[in-house]
C-alpha positions as CSV (number, residue, x, y, z in Angstrom):
1,Q,134.7,81.7,97.3
2,Q,135.0,84.7,95.2
3,R,136.9,85.3,91.9
4,A,137.1,88.0,89.2
5,E,135.7,87.2,85.7
6,A,136.5,89.4,82.6
7,V,133.4,89.3,80.1
8,M,134.0,90.7,76.6
9,A,131.3,92.8,75.5
10,L,130.1,92.4,71.9
11,T,129.5,95.5,69.7
12,Q,126.5,96.3,67.7
13,R,126.3,95.7,64.0
14,L,123.7,96.9,61.5
15,S,123.4,97.1,57.8
16,T,120.7,98.8,55.9
17,S,119.6,99.2,52.4
18,R,119.6,102.6,50.6
19,K,116.1,103.4,51.6
20,G,116.7,102.6,55.3
21,V,115.2,99.2,55.3
22,D,116.8,97.2,58.1
23,L,118.3,94.2,56.6
24,M,119.7,92.9,59.9
25,K,118.4,93.3,63.4
26,K,119.0,91.9,66.8
27,L,116.8,89.5,68.9
28,A,116.9,88.5,72.4
29,A,118.8,85.4,73.4
30,A,119.3,83.5,76.5
31,E,122.9,82.9,77.9
32,F,123.6,80.0,80.3
33,R,127.0,80.1,81.9
34,R,128.2,76.9,83.5
35,R,131.5,76.0,85.0
36,G,133.0,72.5,84.7
37,L,131.8,69.8,82.4
38,R,129.9,68.0,85.0
39,T,127.9,71.2,85.9
40,H,127.4,71.9,82.2
41,L,125.6,68.4,82.0
42,E,123.7,69.1,85.2
43,A,122.5,72.4,83.6
44,I,121.6,70.8,80.3
45,D,119.6,68.2,82.2
46,G,117.7,71.0,84.1
47,I,117.2,72.9,80.9
48,T,115.7,70.0,79.0
49,A,113.5,69.2,81.9
50,V,111.8,72.6,81.6
51,L,111.9,73.1,77.9
52,P,110.6,70.7,75.3
53,F,113.8,70.2,73.5
54,D,113.9,67.2,71.0
55,A,116.7,64.8,71.2
56,Q,118.8,66.5,68.5
57,R,118.7,69.9,70.0
58,A,119.6,68.4,73.4
59,W,122.5,66.5,72.1
60,S,123.9,69.5,70.3
61,L,124.1,71.1,73.8
62,V,126.1,68.1,75.1
63,E,128.4,68.1,72.1
64,G,128.9,72.0,72.5
65,A,129.8,71.3,76.3
66,V,132.3,68.7,75.4
67,A,133.9,70.8,72.6
68,L,134.7,73.7,74.9
69,D,138.4,74.7,75.3
70,R,138.0,74.8,78.9
71,P,135.4,73.4,81.2
72,S,135.0,76.8,82.9
73,D,134.1,78.4,79.5
74,P,130.5,79.3,79.3
75,L,128.1,77.4,77.0
76,L,125.3,79.3,75.3
77,V,121.8,78.4,74.3
78,S,121.0,81.3,72.1
79,D,118.1,80.1,69.9
80,L,115.3,80.5,72.3
81,S,112.0,82.0,71.8
82,W,110.8,84.8,74.3
83,E,108.2,82.1,75.7
84,E,111.1,79.7,76.3
85,F,113.3,82.5,77.8
86,S,110.6,83.4,80.2
87,K,109.9,79.8,81.3
88,V,113.6,79.5,82.0
89,N,113.5,82.7,84.3
90,L,110.4,81.3,86.0
91,Y,112.1,78.1,87.0
92,L,115.6,79.4,87.3
93,P,115.9,78.7,91.0
94,E,115.3,75.0,90.4
95,I,117.9,74.6,87.6
96,P,121.5,74.5,89.0
97,N,124.5,76.3,87.5
98,V,122.4,78.5,85.1
99,R,122.0,82.1,84.7
100,A,119.5,83.7,82.1
101,E,120.6,86.9,80.4
102,A,119.1,88.9,77.6
103,G,121.6,89.0,74.8
104,Q,121.7,89.8,71.1
105,V,121.7,87.5,68.1
106,R,121.8,88.6,64.5
107,A,118.6,88.2,62.6
108,Y,117.6,89.0,59.0
109,P,114.0,90.2,58.6
110,R,114.1,90.2,54.9
111,G,115.2,86.6,54.8
112,P,115.8,85.1,51.3
113,L,115.4,88.6,49.5
114,F,119.0,89.7,50.4
115,S,120.6,86.4,51.3
116,H,123.2,86.3,48.7
117,I,124.2,90.0,49.0
118,V,124.0,90.4,52.9
119,G,125.2,86.9,53.6
120,Y,125.1,85.6,57.2
121,V,127.2,85.3,60.5
122,Q,128.2,82.1,62.1
123,K,130.6,80.9,64.8
124,A,134.3,81.1,63.8
125,N,135.8,77.6,63.2
126,A,138.9,76.4,65.0
127,E,141.3,77.7,62.3
128,E,139.6,81.2,62.3
129,A,139.7,81.6,66.1
130,K,143.1,80.0,66.6
131,D,144.9,83.4,67.2
132,D,142.0,85.5,68.5
133,R,140.4,84.6,71.9
134,L,137.4,86.8,71.3
135,L,136.3,84.6,68.4
136,K,136.2,81.6,70.9
137,H,133.6,83.4,72.9
138,P,130.4,81.4,72.6
139,A,128.3,84.5,71.6
140,M,130.7,85.7,68.9
141,R,129.7,85.4,65.3
142,I,131.8,86.4,62.2
143,G,130.8,87.1,58.6
144,K,130.8,84.0,56.4
145,A,129.3,85.3,53.3
146,G,128.3,88.4,51.3
147,I,128.6,91.8,52.9
148,E,128.8,90.1,56.3
149,E,132.1,88.6,55.4
150,G,133.5,91.4,53.0
151,A,132.8,94.3,55.5
152,E,133.6,92.0,58.7
153,D,136.3,94.5,59.9
154,V,134.2,97.5,59.4
155,L,131.0,96.0,61.0
156,R,132.6,94.2,64.0
157,G,134.1,97.2,65.8
158,V,136.4,96.7,68.9
159,A,135.2,94.5,71.9
160,G,135.5,96.0,75.4
161,Q,135.7,94.1,78.8
162,R,134.1,94.4,82.2
163,A,135.6,92.8,85.3
164,R,133.3,91.6,88.0
165,I,133.2,89.7,91.3
166,V,131.2,86.5,91.4
167,N,130.3,84.0,94.2
168,A,130.9,80.2,94.0
169,A,127.5,80.0,92.2
170,G,128.7,82.4,89.5
171,R,126.4,85.1,90.5
172,E,127.7,88.7,90.5
173,I,128.4,90.5,93.7
174,A,127.8,94.2,93.7
175,L,130.7,96.1,95.4
176,P,130.1,99.5,97.2
177,P,132.3,102.3,96.0
178,E,134.4,102.2,99.2
179,S,135.4,98.6,98.6
180,P,139.2,98.3,98.1
181,L,138.4,96.2,94.9
182,Y,136.0,98.8,93.4
183,D,138.9,100.8,91.8
184,D,140.6,97.7,90.5
185,L,137.2,96.6,88.6
186,L,137.0,100.2,87.2
187,R,140.6,99.9,85.8
188,L,139.9,96.6,84.2
189,T,136.9,98.0,82.4
190,R,137.1,99.0,78.7
191,E,134.3,100.4,76.7
192,P,133.6,98.7,73.4
193,I,133.9,100.6,70.1
194,P,130.8,100.0,68.0
195,G,131.2,98.9,64.4
196,Q,130.2,101.2,61.6
197,D,126.9,101.0,59.7
198,V,127.2,99.9,56.2
199,I,124.7,101.5,53.6
200,L,124.2,99.5,50.5
201,T,123.2,101.0,47.1
202,L,120.4,98.4,46.6
203,D,116.9,99.6,46.3
204,A,114.8,97.4,48.6
205,E,111.5,97.8,46.7
206,L,113.2,97.1,43.3
207,Q,115.0,94.1,44.7
208,E,111.7,92.8,46.1
209,F,110.1,93.4,42.6
210,A,112.9,91.7,40.6
211,A,112.8,88.5,43.1
212,R,108.9,88.5,42.6
213,R,109.1,88.6,38.8
214,L,111.9,85.7,38.9
215,G,109.6,83.7,41.2
216,D,110.7,80.2,41.8
217,N,112.8,80.1,38.7
218,S,116.5,79.6,38.8
219,G,117.8,83.0,37.6
220,S,119.4,86.4,38.4
221,A,118.7,90.0,37.7
222,V,121.1,93.1,38.0
223,I,120.2,96.6,37.6
224,M,122.8,99.4,37.6
225,D,122.7,103.2,37.8
226,I,124.2,104.3,34.5
227,H,125.4,107.5,35.9
228,T,127.3,106.1,38.9
229,G,127.7,102.5,38.4
230,D,125.8,101.8,41.7
231,L,124.2,98.4,41.9
232,I,120.3,99.1,42.4
233,V,119.3,95.3,42.2
234,C,121.3,92.3,42.5
235,A,118.9,89.4,42.8
236,S,119.5,85.8,42.6
237,T,116.7,83.2,42.9
238,P,115.9,81.0,44.5
239,G,117.4,82.4,47.8
240,F,117.9,80.8,51.2
241,D,116.9,82.0,54.7
242,P,120.1,83.3,56.4
243,N,118.6,83.1,59.9
244,H,118.9,79.3,59.8
245,F,122.8,79.6,59.5
246,V,123.4,82.0,62.5
247,N,123.2,79.2,65.2
248,G,124.1,76.4,62.9
249,I,121.9,74.9,60.3
250,P,120.9,71.3,60.7
251,V,122.7,68.9,58.5
252,D,119.4,67.7,56.8
253,E,118.5,71.2,55.8
254,Y,121.9,72.1,54.5
255,R,122.1,68.9,52.4
256,E,118.7,69.7,50.9
257,L,119.9,73.2,49.9
258,L,123.0,71.6,48.4
259,N,121.1,69.0,46.4
260,N,118.5,71.5,45.1
261,D,118.8,71.5,41.3
262,H,118.0,75.2,41.4
263,K,121.2,76.0,43.4
264,P,119.8,78.5,46.2
265,L,123.3,78.7,47.7
266,Y,124.9,79.9,44.4
267,H,124.9,83.8,43.8
268,K,124.2,83.5,40.2
269,A,124.2,87.3,39.7
270,V,128.0,87.7,40.5
271,K,129.3,84.1,40.2
272,G,127.5,83.0,37.1
273,I,129.2,83.5,33.8
274,Y,126.7,84.1,30.8
275,P,127.0,84.9,27.2
276,P,126.4,88.7,26.9
277,G,124.1,88.4,23.9
278,S,123.4,91.3,21.6
279,T,124.7,94.0,24.2
280,F,128.1,92.8,23.1
281,K,127.5,94.0,19.5
282,M,128.7,97.5,20.6
283,M,132.2,96.0,21.3
284,T,132.2,94.3,17.9
285,A,131.3,97.5,16.0
286,L,133.9,99.4,17.8
287,A,136.6,96.8,17.2
288,G,135.8,96.7,13.6
289,L,136.2,100.5,13.3
290,K,139.4,100.3,15.1
291,A,140.8,97.7,13.1
292,G,139.6,99.7,9.9
293,V,137.9,96.8,8.4
294,M,134.6,98.4,8.1
295,D,133.3,101.5,6.6
296,P,130.3,102.7,8.5
297,K,128.3,103.3,5.3
298,E,129.2,99.9,3.9
299,R,126.1,97.7,3.5
300,V,126.2,94.1,4.5
301,P,123.6,91.7,3.0
302,C,121.2,89.9,5.6
303,N,119.3,87.0,4.2
304,G,118.5,85.6,7.5
305,Y,121.5,83.3,7.6
306,Y,125.2,83.5,7.6
307,P,127.4,80.5,6.4
308,F,130.6,80.1,8.1
309,G,132.8,77.0,7.5
310,S,130.6,73.9,7.7
311,R,127.9,75.7,9.7
312,V,125.1,78.1,9.2
313,F,124.3,80.7,11.7
314,H,120.9,82.5,11.6
315,C,119.8,86.0,12.2
316,W,117.1,86.6,14.8
317,K,114.8,87.8,12.1
318,R,113.5,85.1,9.8
319,G,114.0,86.2,6.2
320,G,116.6,88.6,7.1
321,H,116.9,92.5,7.4
322,G,118.3,93.0,3.8
323,P,121.4,95.2,3.2
324,Q,122.5,96.9,6.5
325,D,125.2,99.5,7.2
326,L,126.6,100.1,10.8
327,H,123.5,102.4,11.8
328,G,121.0,99.8,10.6
329,G,123.0,96.9,12.1
330,I,122.9,98.5,15.5
331,K,119.2,99.8,15.3
332,N,118.0,96.4,14.0
333,S,120.4,94.3,16.0
334,C,121.2,92.4,12.9
335,D,123.1,89.2,13.7
336,C,124.3,88.9,10.1
337,Y,125.9,92.2,10.0
338,F,127.9,91.6,13.2
339,Y,128.9,88.1,12.1
340,E,130.6,89.7,9.1
341,V,132.2,92.5,11.2
342,A,133.6,89.9,13.6
343,R,134.9,87.7,10.9
344,R,136.8,90.6,9.3
345,T,138.1,91.9,12.7
346,G,139.3,88.8,14.3
347,P,139.0,87.8,18.0
348,D,142.3,89.4,19.3
349,V,141.1,93.0,18.4
350,I,137.6,92.3,19.7
351,A,139.2,91.0,22.9
352,D,141.3,94.0,23.2
353,V,138.4,96.5,22.9
354,A,136.2,94.5,25.4
355,R,138.8,94.5,27.9
356,A,139.4,98.3,27.6
357,F,135.6,98.7,28.4
358,G,135.9,96.6,31.6
359,F,135.1,93.1,30.4
360,G,137.1,90.2,31.9
361,Q,137.8,92.1,35.1
362,T,137.0,91.5,38.7
363,Y,135.2,94.4,40.5
364,D,135.3,94.9,44.2
365,I,131.5,95.4,45.1
366,G,132.1,94.4,48.8
367,I,131.7,90.7,48.6
368,S,133.9,87.8,47.7
369,D,133.9,85.2,44.9
370,V,133.0,87.6,42.1
371,S,133.7,86.0,38.7
372,K,135.6,88.0,36.3
373,G,133.9,86.7,33.2
374,L,135.7,85.4,30.1
375,V,137.0,87.4,27.0
376,P,138.2,84.8,24.6
377,D,141.1,85.5,22.2
378,S,143.4,83.5,19.9
């Protein structure tokens, strides 16, 4: 018995850093196509007899076979090492309903270093694949976080297809050009359109340096090019290994990440909202000048503390800086000077100036869930 089978060809996807360091690459995978649930189970039994799969790994194959939309859909085992792949090829004649093919699987050689920015790919869930047959293909992965998600349409490209004739065992039959079906197969073939490369502004060496300085602490570091606004470093620690998500992360490992008090899954550099500290004093100074409540040459006393209502706020310098004008207040980062400027100016004018400089806005940097920050007013 012969029948035609259309196979969707997956396109290549790649992302690099600004210095050309590969952040994603492709590894070999083995694809096992089985037709019918019974033949699926027979094939799984044959594979587990050859490869030392533990119970959880074997059971996940059974669950995958049961979950297929159609019994004739292929089931993939795509997380094999080269040693396992070679062993399957060696015993292939003894394993029914199985074909081993070299495929491609996304891999992240830099691991946790770029995990939050680059993100990762996974299989589409039922809702995502509902109206797109390609997303139901067992080998298909889509971006689920970071650049992988934000640039999904750019990276993916357009799938192609190839028609072929197979026998009852699922093995392809080569047709000579003079065959009456040869032209039909050519007509059904469509070449894929590769996705585009995405070049990031990040500097891989500086990103690694920042992550090394942060160490095992929970924190983040961001460095920008002041001339272009490009992000040079966008580090969040601790990170996670995105390779563990591509073929489905074990429940125990995912739970451990969720329960980690250092929040490795949380992108602190873009989702965290932090007090701006003394860098915000520029906004306060400009707001005071705009409101006309401060003369740049007026000297404000700094004794090291500033009473306000029922509380006392302190300057960072014990004993104070003494009388400060605008220039001295900025040069010495005098807290008491800017407490007084802020009191005279009021929150609304400060908020207006801050928003004019971009505070409280969401910026499209290619990834989702970027917090816009908080600019309080009355």
